[in-house]
Structure formats: C-alpha cells, structure tokens
N, C-alpha and C positions, 0 to 999 in steps of 0.2 A: 062127268067131271069137267068136260069141255064147256058145257052149258053153265056150270057153276062159275067157272073162271071168267067166262064171257059176261055173265051177269054182274060179277064183281067189278070188272073193268068198266062197265057202263054205268055203275052206280055213282052218282055225283052228289049224294047227300052229305058226305063228309066234306067235300070241297065247299059247299055252301056254308057249313059251320065254320070252316077256316076263314072264309071271306068275311063273315060277320065278326069273327074274332079280330081280324086285321083292322076292320073298320073301327071297332071299339077301341083298339089300341091307338090308332091314329087320332081319334077324337080325344082320348085321354092325354096324349102328348100335346095336342093343341090347347087343351084346357090348362094343363100344367104350365105351358109356356106363357099363356095369357095371364094366368094368375101371378106368375113370377114377375112378369113385366109390370103388371098393375101394382104389385107390392113394392117394387123398386121405385116406381113413379110416385106412389103415395109416400114412401119413406123420404124421398127427396123433397116433396112438398112440405111435409111436416118439419123436416130439418130446417128448411128455409124460413118457415113460419117461426120456429123456435129461435132461430138466430135473430130475426127481426124483433121479436118480443124481448129478448135479452138485451139487444142494443137499445131499444126504447126504454127499458127499465133502468139500464145503467146511465142513460143520458140525463135522467132526473136527478 
C-alpha cells in the first residue's frame, strides 16, 4: 500500500495536462482580447468613414 501511495505522489502526468489546459486558456483569453480590440478599432474607422461620406453627400 505504501508503494502505491508513493507512486501516486510521484506521478506528474496530471500536472502536465493541467499546465497545457492553463496555457490553452491564456491563449484563448489573449485571442479574445485582441479580437475585441480589433473589432472596436474597425468599428471606429467605419463610423468615421460613414460620417465623412454623409458629410460629403449632404454638402452637394
């Protein structure tokens, strides 16, 4: 029984899976943050372009 418990305590394969899971979660958070920022920036650019086009249209 002692050998079984000792072998269980020295087994690190579960820790490796948890580490990979944490890395995948961090990458996902980074991708979501980047996509959100990019989306906001694109939205601002299109809004500015739309405003300029409407202003040019109404000036004629």
